[in-house]
BAZAPA-438380 format. One line per 4 residues: number of its first residue (from 1); their letters; for each residue x, y, z of C-alpha. Coordinates in nm, 2 decimals, decimal comma. Each point is the difference from the previous one (the first is absolute). Example, Ala and Ser with C-alpha at 12.3 -4.5 7.8 and 13.67 -1.06 7.14 Angstrom:
2
1 = AS = 1,23 -0,45 0,78 ~ 0,14 0,34 -0,07 .
// end
This chain:
463
1 = XXXX = -3,37 -4,09 -2,36 ~ -0,04 0,38 -0,01 ~ -0,08 0,02 0,37 ~ 0,31 -0,21 0,09 .
5 = XXXX = 0,22 0,23 -0,20 ~ -0,13 0,30 0,18 ~ 0,05 -0,17 0,34 ~ 0,36 -0,10 -0,09 .
9 = XXXX = 0,08 0,36 -0,12 ~ -0,14 0,15 0,32 ~ 0,20 -0,24 0,22 ~ 0,32 0,07 -0,19 .
13 = XXXX = -0,06 0,37 0,03 ~ -0,04 -0,03 0,38 ~ 0,29 -0,25 0,07 ~ 0,26 0,09 -0,26 .
17 = XXXX = -0,07 0,37 -0,05 ~ -0,06 -0,04 -0,37 ~ -0,26 0,23 -0,14 ~ -0,32 -0,17 -0,14 .
21 = XXXX = 0,01 0,23 -0,30 ~ 0,35 -0,12 -0,09 ~ -0,12 -0,37 0,02 ~ -0,32 0,07 -0,20 .
25 = XXXX = 0,20 0,17 -0,27 ~ 0,24 -0,28 -0,02 ~ -0,28 -0,25 -0,02 ~ -0,15 0,19 -0,30 .
29 = XXXX = 0,33 -0,01 -0,18 ~ 0,04 -0,37 0,07 ~ -0,35 -0,08 -0,12 ~ 0,05 0,20 -0,31 .
33 = XXXX = 0,32 -0,20 -0,07 ~ -0,19 -0,33 0,06 ~ -0,28 0,11 -0,23 ~ 0,26 0,08 -0,28 .
37 = XXXX = 0,10 -0,37 0,01 ~ -0,35 -0,13 -0,06 ~ -0,10 -0,11 -0,36 ~ -0,17 0,28 -0,20 .
41 = XXXX = 0,10 0,27 0,24 ~ -0,05 0,36 -0,11 ~ 0,31 0,20 -0,10 ~ -0,08 0,29 0,23 .
45 = XXXX = -0,19 -0,06 0,32 ~ -0,02 0,10 0,36 ~ -0,11 -0,16 0,33 ~ -0,22 0,19 0,24 .
49 = XXXX = -0,03 -0,13 0,36 ~ -0,27 0,14 0,23 ~ 0,17 0,11 0,32 ~ -0,32 -0,05 0,20 .
53 = XXXX = -0,11 -0,34 -0,12 ~ 0,31 -0,15 -0,15 ~ -0,18 -0,08 -0,33 ~ 0,22 0,03 -0,31 .
57 = XXXX = -0,09 0,05 -0,37 ~ 0,21 0,00 -0,32 ~ -0,07 0,27 -0,25 ~ 0,12 0,00 -0,36 .
61 = XXXX = 0,13 0,34 -0,12 ~ -0,11 0,07 -0,36 ~ 0,25 0,25 -0,12 ~ -0,07 0,19 -0,33 .
65 = XXXX = 0,24 -0,09 -0,27 ~ 0,12 0,35 -0,07 ~ 0,07 0,06 0,37 ~ 0,18 -0,34 0,03 .
69 = XXXX = 0,23 0,08 -0,30 ~ 0,07 0,35 0,14 ~ 0,10 -0,14 0,34 ~ 0,20 -0,29 -0,14 .
73 = XXXX = 0,20 0,25 -0,20 ~ 0,12 0,16 0,32 ~ 0,11 -0,33 0,15 ~ 0,36 -0,09 -0,05 .
77 = XXXX = 0,04 -0,30 -0,23 ~ 0,23 -0,29 0,09 ~ 0,25 -0,11 -0,27 ~ 0,06 -0,36 -0,10 .
81 = XXXX = 0,29 -0,16 0,19 ~ 0,19 -0,32 0,00 ~ -0,08 -0,24 0,28 ~ 0,33 -0,06 0,18 .
85 = XXXX = -0,10 -0,36 0,10 ~ -0,13 -0,13 -0,33 ~ 0,17 0,24 -0,24 ~ -0,33 0,05 -0,19 .
89 = XXXX = -0,14 0,34 -0,10 ~ -0,27 0,09 0,25 ~ -0,28 0,22 -0,12 ~ -0,12 0,27 0,23 .
93 = XXXX = -0,34 -0,04 0,17 ~ -0,29 0,20 -0,13 ~ -0,02 0,32 0,21 ~ -0,30 0,05 0,22 .
97 = XXXX = -0,14 0,31 0,16 ~ 0,03 0,05 0,38 ~ -0,34 -0,01 0,18 ~ 0,09 0,31 0,19 .
101 = XXXX = 0,05 0,18 -0,33 ~ -0,33 -0,12 -0,13 ~ -0,17 0,13 0,32 ~ 0,08 0,35 -0,11 .
105 = XXXX = -0,22 -0,05 -0,31 ~ -0,29 -0,17 0,18 ~ -0,25 0,24 -0,16 ~ 0,09 -0,14 -0,35 .
109 = XXXX = 0,02 -0,37 0,10 ~ -0,30 -0,23 0,04 ~ -0,02 -0,28 0,25 ~ -0,18 -0,33 0,02 .
113 = XXXX = -0,02 -0,28 0,26 ~ 0,20 -0,31 -0,11 ~ 0,05 -0,17 0,34 ~ 0,06 -0,38 -0,06 .
117 = XXXX = -0,24 -0,24 0,16 ~ 0,27 -0,20 0,19 ~ 0,19 0,31 0,09 ~ -0,07 -0,05 0,37 .
121 = XXXX = 0,23 -0,31 0,02 ~ 0,28 0,18 -0,19 ~ -0,05 0,30 0,23 ~ 0,03 -0,21 0,31 .
125 = XXXX = 0,33 -0,15 -0,10 ~ 0,14 0,33 -0,12 ~ -0,11 0,19 0,31 ~ 0,19 -0,24 0,23 .
129 = XXXX = 0,32 0,03 -0,20 ~ -0,02 0,38 -0,03 ~ -0,09 0,06 0,37 ~ 0,30 -0,21 0,11 .
133 = XXXX = 0,23 0,18 -0,24 ~ -0,13 0,34 0,10 ~ 0,05 -0,08 0,37 ~ 0,36 -0,08 -0,06 .
137 = XXXX = 0,05 0,31 -0,21 ~ -0,17 0,22 0,25 ~ 0,21 -0,14 0,29 ~ 0,32 0,06 -0,19 .
141 = XXXX = -0,11 0,36 -0,08 ~ -0,09 0,07 0,36 ~ 0,33 -0,15 0,12 ~ 0,20 0,21 -0,25 .
145 = XXXX = -0,18 0,32 0,11 ~ 0,06 -0,08 0,36 ~ 0,37 -0,06 -0,03 ~ 0,11 0,23 -0,28 .
149 = XXXX = 0,02 0,30 0,23 ~ 0,18 -0,19 0,28 ~ 0,35 -0,02 -0,15 ~ 0,25 0,07 0,28 .
153 = XXXX = -0,24 -0,12 0,27 ~ 0,10 -0,25 0,26 ~ -0,20 -0,33 -0,01 ~ 0,00 -0,31 0,21 .
157 = XXXX = -0,04 -0,34 -0,17 ~ 0,03 -0,37 0,05 ~ 0,25 -0,21 -0,20 ~ -0,19 -0,25 -0,22 .
161 = XXXX = 0,28 -0,16 -0,21 ~ 0,35 0,07 -0,10 ~ 0,23 -0,11 -0,28 ~ 0,31 0,11 -0,19 .
165 = XXXX = -0,19 0,28 -0,19 ~ -0,23 0,17 0,26 ~ -0,18 -0,04 0,33 ~ -0,38 0,02 0,00 .
169 = XXXX = -0,15 0,21 0,28 ~ -0,37 0,00 0,08 ~ -0,12 0,35 0,11 ~ -0,36 -0,10 0,06 .
173 = XXXX = -0,26 -0,24 -0,14 ~ 0,05 -0,04 -0,38 ~ 0,27 0,27 -0,01 ~ 0,36 -0,10 -0,05 .
177 = XXXX = 0,32 0,18 -0,05 ~ 0,33 -0,10 -0,15 ~ 0,34 0,04 0,18 ~ 0,25 -0,05 -0,28 .
181 = XXXX = 0,35 -0,14 0,06 ~ 0,14 0,35 -0,08 ~ -0,20 0,15 0,28 ~ 0,09 -0,25 0,26 .
185 = XXXX = 0,28 0,04 0,26 ~ 0,28 -0,26 -0,06 ~ 0,02 -0,14 0,36 ~ -0,37 -0,02 0,06 .
189 = XXXX = -0,22 -0,31 -0,02 ~ -0,37 0,01 -0,07 ~ -0,18 -0,31 0,14 ~ -0,36 -0,10 -0,08 .
193 = XXXX = -0,24 0,17 0,24 ~ 0,25 0,26 0,11 ~ -0,13 0,35 0,05 ~ 0,22 0,27 -0,16 .
197 = XXXX = -0,01 0,37 -0,07 ~ 0,09 0,16 -0,33 ~ -0,06 0,31 -0,21 ~ -0,20 0,01 -0,32 .
201 = XXXX = 0,23 0,11 -0,29 ~ -0,22 -0,05 -0,30 ~ -0,36 -0,08 -0,10 ~ -0,09 -0,07 -0,36 .
205 = XXXX = -0,30 -0,14 -0,18 ~ 0,05 -0,34 -0,16 ~ -0,23 -0,23 -0,20 ~ -0,04 -0,23 0,30 .
209 = XXXX = -0,05 0,28 0,24 ~ 0,21 0,27 0,17 ~ 0,37 -0,08 0,07 ~ 0,11 0,13 0,34 .
213 = XXXX = 0,38 0,01 0,05 ~ 0,14 0,04 0,36 ~ 0,35 0,05 0,13 ~ 0,21 -0,08 0,31 .
217 = XXXX = 0,31 0,18 -0,14 ~ -0,15 0,35 -0,05 ~ 0,13 0,28 0,23 ~ -0,36 0,10 0,02 .
221 = XXXX = -0,06 -0,31 0,22 ~ 0,21 0,15 0,28 ~ -0,17 0,34 -0,03 ~ -0,35 -0,17 0,03 .
225 = XXXX = 0,11 -0,22 0,29 ~ 0,12 0,30 0,20 ~ -0,32 0,18 -0,08 ~ -0,19 -0,29 0,14 .
229 = XXXX = 0,20 -0,02 0,32 ~ 0,08 0,37 0,07 ~ -0,31 0,22 0,06 ~ 0,21 0,31 -0,04 .
233 = XXXX = 0,07 -0,09 -0,36 ~ -0,36 -0,10 -0,07 ~ -0,11 0,34 0,14 ~ 0,26 0,20 -0,20 .
237 = XXXX = 0,20 0,12 0,30 ~ 0,30 -0,19 -0,11 ~ 0,10 -0,07 -0,36 ~ 0,23 -0,25 -0,16 .
241 = XXXX = 0,18 0,21 -0,26 ~ 0,19 -0,28 -0,17 ~ 0,07 -0,38 0,02 ~ 0,31 -0,18 -0,11 .
245 = XXXX = -0,03 -0,38 0,01 ~ 0,19 -0,32 -0,08 ~ -0,28 -0,25 0,05 ~ 0,07 -0,27 0,26 .
249 = XXXX = 0,32 0,17 0,13 ~ -0,02 0,36 0,11 ~ -0,21 0,32 -0,05 ~ 0,04 0,36 0,08 .
253 = XXXX = -0,29 0,25 0,04 ~ 0,02 0,38 0,04 ~ -0,26 0,15 0,22 ~ -0,10 0,36 0,09 .
257 = XXXX = -0,24 0,15 0,25 ~ -0,25 0,27 -0,11 ~ -0,10 0,08 0,36 ~ 0,23 0,14 0,27 .
261 = XXXX = 0,05 -0,23 0,29 ~ -0,05 -0,32 -0,19 ~ 0,32 -0,21 -0,04 ~ -0,03 -0,17 -0,34 .
265 = XXXX = 0,26 -0,27 0,08 ~ -0,15 -0,07 0,34 ~ -0,35 -0,02 -0,15 ~ 0,11 -0,26 -0,25 .
269 = XXXX = 0,20 -0,20 0,25 ~ -0,29 -0,01 0,25 ~ 0,01 -0,09 0,38 ~ 0,29 -0,23 0,05 .
273 = XXXX = 0,02 -0,05 -0,38 ~ -0,34 -0,16 -0,03 ~ -0,10 0,18 -0,32 ~ 0,31 -0,06 -0,20 .
277 = XXXX = 0,02 -0,36 0,13 ~ -0,34 -0,07 -0,15 ~ 0,12 0,12 -0,34 ~ 0,32 -0,20 0,02 .
281 = XXXX = -0,20 -0,31 0,09 ~ -0,23 0,04 -0,30 ~ 0,32 0,04 -0,22 ~ 0,14 -0,32 0,15 .
285 = XXXX = 0,29 0,16 0,19 ~ 0,11 0,27 -0,26 ~ 0,20 0,27 0,19 ~ -0,14 0,35 -0,01 .
289 = XXXX = 0,19 0,33 0,07 ~ -0,21 0,30 0,08 ~ 0,17 0,32 -0,10 ~ -0,12 0,36 0,09 .
293 = XXXX = -0,02 0,20 -0,32 ~ 0,20 0,32 -0,01 ~ -0,01 0,28 -0,26 ~ 0,38 0,04 0,03 .
297 = XXXX = 0,16 -0,26 -0,22 ~ 0,31 -0,04 0,21 ~ -0,20 -0,09 0,31 ~ -0,24 -0,22 -0,19 .
301 = XXXX = 0,28 -0,20 -0,16 ~ 0,17 -0,04 0,33 ~ -0,32 -0,13 0,17 ~ -0,07 -0,23 -0,30 .
305 = XXXX = 0,32 -0,19 0,06 ~ -0,13 -0,11 0,34 ~ 0,10 -0,21 0,19 ~ 0,35 0,12 -0,09 .
309 = XXXX = 0,14 0,32 0,17 ~ 0,10 0,28 -0,24 ~ 0,28 0,24 0,07 ~ -0,05 0,25 -0,29 .
313 = XXXX = -0,20 0,04 -0,32 ~ 0,12 0,21 -0,29 ~ -0,27 0,08 -0,26 ~ 0,00 0,10 -0,37 .
317 = XXXX = -0,34 0,14 -0,08 ~ 0,07 0,03 -0,37 ~ 0,07 -0,37 -0,05 ~ -0,21 -0,12 0,30 .
321 = XXXX = 0,30 -0,18 0,14 ~ 0,09 -0,04 0,37 ~ 0,34 -0,10 0,13 ~ -0,04 -0,16 0,34 .
325 = XXXX = 0,30 -0,03 0,24 ~ -0,05 -0,26 0,27 ~ 0,23 -0,13 0,28 ~ 0,22 -0,29 -0,11 .
329 = XXXX = -0,19 -0,25 0,22 ~ -0,33 0,11 -0,16 ~ 0,10 -0,04 -0,36 ~ -0,13 -0,36 -0,05 .
333 = XXXX = -0,32 0,08 0,19 ~ -0,07 0,30 -0,21 ~ 0,05 -0,19 -0,33 ~ -0,19 -0,30 0,12 .
337 = XXXX = 0,01 -0,36 -0,12 ~ 0,07 0,01 -0,38 ~ -0,06 0,38 0,01 ~ -0,36 -0,04 0,11 .
341 = XXXX = -0,01 0,28 0,26 ~ 0,17 0,26 -0,23 ~ -0,23 -0,11 -0,29 ~ -0,32 0,04 0,20 .
345 = XXXX = 0,12 0,34 0,14 ~ 0,06 0,12 -0,36 ~ -0,35 -0,11 -0,11 ~ -0,16 0,15 0,31 .
349 = XXXX = 0,16 0,35 -0,04 ~ 0,03 0,01 -0,38 ~ 0,37 0,10 0,04 ~ 0,31 -0,19 -0,12 .
353 = XXXX = 0,19 -0,10 0,32 ~ 0,38 -0,05 0,01 ~ 0,12 -0,14 0,33 ~ 0,36 0,06 0,12 .
357 = XXXX = 0,17 -0,09 0,33 ~ 0,18 0,27 0,19 ~ 0,34 -0,15 -0,06 ~ -0,06 -0,04 -0,38 .
361 = XXXX = -0,14 0,36 -0,02 ~ 0,30 0,15 0,19 ~ 0,24 -0,19 -0,23 ~ -0,17 0,13 -0,31 .
365 = XXXX = 0,02 0,35 0,14 ~ 0,37 -0,03 0,08 ~ 0,10 -0,17 -0,34 ~ -0,23 0,17 -0,25 .
369 = XXXX = -0,15 0,28 0,18 ~ -0,38 0,01 0,04 ~ -0,17 0,32 -0,10 ~ -0,36 0,03 0,09 .
373 = XXXX = -0,20 0,15 -0,28 ~ -0,20 0,31 0,05 ~ -0,36 -0,11 0,05 ~ -0,29 0,24 -0,06 .
377 = XXXX = -0,24 0,03 0,28 ~ 0,23 -0,14 0,27 ~ 0,14 0,19 0,31 ~ 0,32 0,17 -0,09 .
381 = XXXX = 0,15 -0,03 0,35 ~ 0,33 -0,18 0,03 ~ 0,03 -0,23 0,31 ~ 0,30 -0,03 0,23 .
385 = XXXX = 0,10 -0,33 -0,19 ~ 0,02 0,20 -0,32 ~ -0,32 -0,15 -0,15 ~ -0,30 0,19 -0,12 .
389 = XXXX = -0,32 -0,01 0,21 ~ -0,23 -0,26 -0,16 ~ -0,32 0,19 0,11 ~ -0,23 0,18 -0,25 .
393 = XXXX = 0,03 0,38 0,00 ~ -0,30 0,21 0,12 ~ -0,20 0,18 -0,27 ~ 0,18 0,33 -0,08 .
397 = XXXX = 0,31 -0,10 0,19 ~ 0,33 -0,17 -0,07 ~ -0,01 -0,18 0,34 ~ -0,22 -0,26 0,18 .
401 = XXXX = -0,20 0,08 0,31 ~ 0,28 -0,07 0,26 ~ 0,07 0,33 0,19 ~ 0,38 -0,04 -0,04 .
405 = XXXX = -0,04 -0,04 -0,37 ~ -0,24 0,29 -0,04 ~ 0,25 0,22 0,19 ~ 0,24 -0,05 -0,30 .
409 = XXXX = -0,23 0,23 -0,21 ~ 0,16 0,30 0,17 ~ 0,36 -0,14 0,00 ~ 0,26 0,01 -0,28 .
413 = XXXX = 0,05 -0,38 0,01 ~ -0,20 -0,32 -0,04 ~ 0,20 -0,18 0,27 ~ -0,19 -0,07 0,31 .
417 = XXXX = 0,32 -0,04 0,21 ~ 0,14 0,34 -0,12 ~ -0,32 0,17 0,11 ~ 0,03 -0,16 0,35 .
421 = XXXX = 0,36 0,12 0,03 ~ -0,10 0,35 -0,09 ~ -0,28 0,01 0,26 ~ 0,25 -0,13 0,26 .
425 = XXXX = 0,24 0,28 -0,08 ~ -0,27 0,26 0,02 ~ -0,09 -0,12 0,35 ~ 0,36 0,02 0,11 .
429 = XXXX = 0,03 0,36 -0,12 ~ -0,32 0,10 0,18 ~ 0,03 0,21 0,32 ~ -0,02 -0,20 0,33 .
433 = XXXX = -0,34 0,00 0,17 ~ -0,04 0,14 0,36 ~ 0,10 -0,25 0,27 ~ -0,29 -0,20 0,13 .
437 = XXXX = -0,09 0,00 0,37 ~ 0,17 -0,26 0,21 ~ -0,32 -0,20 0,06 ~ -0,08 -0,01 -0,37 .
441 = XXXX = 0,36 -0,10 -0,09 ~ 0,00 -0,28 0,26 ~ -0,33 -0,13 -0,14 ~ 0,13 0,01 -0,35 .
445 = XXXX = 0,32 -0,18 0,11 ~ -0,22 -0,27 0,18 ~ -0,21 -0,05 -0,31 ~ 0,31 -0,02 -0,23 .
449 = XXXX = 0,15 -0,27 0,22 ~ -0,31 -0,21 -0,06 ~ 0,03 0,02 -0,38 ~ 0,25 -0,20 -0,21 .
453 = XXXX = 0,29 0,19 -0,13 ~ 0,01 0,09 -0,37 ~ 0,11 -0,30 -0,20 ~ -0,05 -0,24 0,29 .
457 = XXXX = -0,23 -0,29 -0,05 ~ -0,33 0,03 0,19 ~ 0,04 -0,35 0,16 ~ 0,35 0,07 0,13 .
461 = XXX = -0,12 0,34 0,15 ~ -0,29 -0,18 0,17 ~ 0,24 -0,25 0,16 .
// end
């Protein structure tokens, strides 16, 4: 019997990855528990199993009375309590000393061999039960250790069964995850045997084993799918800065390139749209807008409202609010179905977005007057239409990087048009240059005749 136990422990260590020492210690605890149930068992005992031969012996621990009393005084005593089922007063069990505590006083405790004669049969039955139980516990512990650090990771599983509460997804042999109803996309069906991708959102230890929760609604799913399909994202050349998603309908992602010469949007779209098409296919047709990230809020908000065209963006840094003016025919597209496009743009940028049509905005200006608030950190240049430049001012300057706006630093006005008129007047007052030679003048006249006149459309000039 001892040889069979050793062989079983060796096989389990090799196949299941469970250490032999853990199994042998568990067997000692189980045999001690079995011995305590035999008639006439000693109050304090221990089981010693030889790791080489598998032989086991039971030793009674003869504890001196004064030592026992001293150690029992340190043990917390249970109080009498009423049994909730019977309503009777239940007396507390007599306290016993922990074998590990007694091991500290082994020099004061005597031992004697009290192994029962028929203990081999009891040991065989106990060993089988304990080994099976420890195998299950060890597998659960190893599974929990494997998955507890994988929260947020993309996994692929096969649908096993589905009901009104959750869908069971098999990740690998004897490892299953739960896809709760709250983490499922409304318009998706999960058929038996179907292969799906999801992200792990939670791993917790339960009595029956680790509970692994996965999600198909998480915005992290889109991030991980693009990382899988786009090598530039996996390598860190392109980064997804933010994701806004309405599962099953539409998503927007903001991307930025950390390497010059790499187009972040083009990298995510792929040749002929192959990369983004793979992501859309995995998400069962969910539309995805890829937006280039911009540090300037006005430009970022305008891009985030894609596919709508934006005429102008007025920003309020203090309240993080952006007023967007769009052409009349783009208003419904900018807002989207039931406000979806505007809602996603606001989540993506983190700004509150107020969309107005040109006609509505002009009417409000005429009726109530629209005064643009001074915004710290914005370019102070006033454009020809009377609006303030939406660009961010350069550090240490009141104006953005446009040359015409930087020229205002030496002028007495913030109006770009006024500066242009002043420069034109200066040119008229300047002395005439010497007359060019006849050949040079003819050449200049010839070149000028090939160029479109000022204000003339390029297509008409070409015709």
